[in-house]
KEVEX-303334 format. One line per 8 residues: for each residue x, y, z of C-alpha. Coordinates in Angstrom, 2 decimals. Layout:
X Y Z; ... .
This chain:
-70.50 42.09 -176.40; -71.12 40.28 -179.37; -74.75 41.07 -180.45; -75.16 37.75 -182.32; -73.38 35.44 -179.74; -74.28 37.29 -176.31; -70.40 36.66 -175.45; -67.97 39.65 -174.42 .
-64.83 39.87 -176.92; -61.39 40.15 -175.47; -59.30 43.11 -176.47; -56.60 42.73 -178.82; -53.38 41.84 -177.11; -49.72 42.19 -178.21; -47.18 39.13 -177.46; -44.16 40.27 -175.36 .
-42.15 40.54 -178.49; -44.53 42.91 -180.14; -44.65 40.48 -183.48; -47.97 39.19 -182.68; -51.49 39.88 -181.22; -54.40 38.09 -180.22; -57.76 38.86 -181.71; -59.84 37.06 -179.41 .
-59.67 33.57 -180.93; -56.22 33.33 -182.50; -52.65 34.65 -182.51; -51.93 36.96 -185.54; -48.79 38.26 -187.02; -49.02 42.01 -186.47; -49.78 43.96 -189.77; -46.69 46.17 -190.78 .
-46.69 49.02 -193.35; -45.20 48.26 -196.72; -42.32 49.93 -195.60; -42.42 48.37 -192.34; -41.95 51.84 -190.27; -45.28 51.52 -188.89; -47.63 48.62 -187.09; -51.24 48.21 -186.41 .
-52.12 47.66 -183.10; -55.91 46.90 -183.69; -57.13 50.26 -183.53; -54.35 52.52 -184.94; -51.18 52.52 -186.66; -48.28 53.33 -184.22; -44.25 53.68 -185.04; -42.85 49.95 -185.36 .
-40.39 49.74 -182.80; -38.43 46.19 -182.82; -37.83 44.56 -179.73; -34.19 44.74 -178.60; -32.00 41.47 -179.46; -31.18 39.50 -176.42; -27.46 39.46 -177.28; -27.16 43.45 -177.22 .
-24.00 45.05 -175.87; -26.54 46.88 -173.24; -27.68 43.48 -171.96; -24.22 42.07 -172.06; -22.78 44.82 -170.00; -25.84 44.48 -167.36; -25.24 40.40 -167.09; -21.47 41.29 -166.52 .
-22.19 44.02 -163.90; -24.55 41.85 -161.96; -21.64 39.11 -161.86; -19.58 41.79 -160.36; -21.73 42.90 -157.73; -23.25 42.34 -154.38; -21.29 39.44 -152.45; -18.78 38.74 -155.53 .
-18.03 42.50 -155.11; -17.32 42.07 -151.06; -15.16 39.06 -151.89; -12.92 40.87 -154.23; -12.61 43.97 -151.90; -11.97 41.70 -149.13; -9.47 39.76 -150.85; -7.70 42.49 -152.48 .
-7.53 44.60 -148.90; -6.12 41.32 -147.46; -3.22 41.59 -150.04; -2.62 44.90 -149.76; -2.93 45.61 -146.16; 0.20 43.58 -144.97; 2.22 44.82 -147.89; 1.75 48.63 -147.22 .
1.49 48.74 -143.24; 3.07 46.43 -140.33; -0.13 45.04 -139.22; -2.14 42.43 -141.02; -5.72 41.63 -140.87; -5.80 37.92 -140.42; -9.98 38.03 -140.67; -10.24 39.82 -144.00 .
-9.37 36.89 -146.44; -11.96 34.83 -144.05; -14.80 37.13 -144.87; -13.62 37.35 -148.69; -13.84 33.40 -148.64; -17.33 33.49 -147.10; -18.65 36.05 -149.52; -17.21 34.44 -152.56 .
-19.19 31.16 -151.68; -22.21 33.23 -151.05; -21.43 35.10 -154.60; -21.36 31.76 -156.34; -24.07 30.19 -154.98; -26.15 33.44 -155.53; -25.46 32.96 -159.45; -22.63 35.60 -159.50 .
-20.43 32.77 -160.65; -17.64 35.00 -162.44; -17.02 37.57 -159.72; -17.29 35.00 -156.82; -14.56 32.78 -158.34; -12.35 35.96 -158.65; -13.33 36.97 -155.13; -12.69 33.38 -154.24 .
-9.06 33.25 -155.86; -7.95 36.88 -154.40; -9.40 35.63 -151.03; -7.09 32.66 -150.94; -4.02 34.84 -152.06; -5.00 36.99 -149.44; -4.81 33.97 -146.85; -1.18 33.25 -148.20 .
-0.31 36.79 -147.47; -1.65 36.99 -144.41; 0.18 33.55 -143.23; 3.64 34.90 -144.86; 2.84 38.36 -142.86; 2.13 36.30 -139.58; 5.53 34.31 -140.02; 3.38 31.09 -139.77 .
4.62 30.31 -143.30; 8.35 31.15 -144.41 .
């Protein structure tokens, strides 16, 4: 509590990127040491760890993995199985490409666009292979 005004002072807070801190009245740039290896957190010096850039390789890999997981992965698996099954066995599974198309639509609607589109294409190819295997299309 501030003795002069009778108000409580807010504790210093850092922004999410770590470059600014709130001193209770305004946002201020975080003071750095002359070699920029240390920053002042309001009460002590601590190592300066810059925020990772938004376009880093780890972020890109995580985003790519997201697009090929969940419903998108199932769409690709069902589509691939519906293409391969008639080629390696005398039986075929006409329901597999339907499941693949359904999962592909769910993936695209859920934000996994890249994997969903690939799943839809592979499942459509699986539909054609199943129709050829059944003899309905010559």
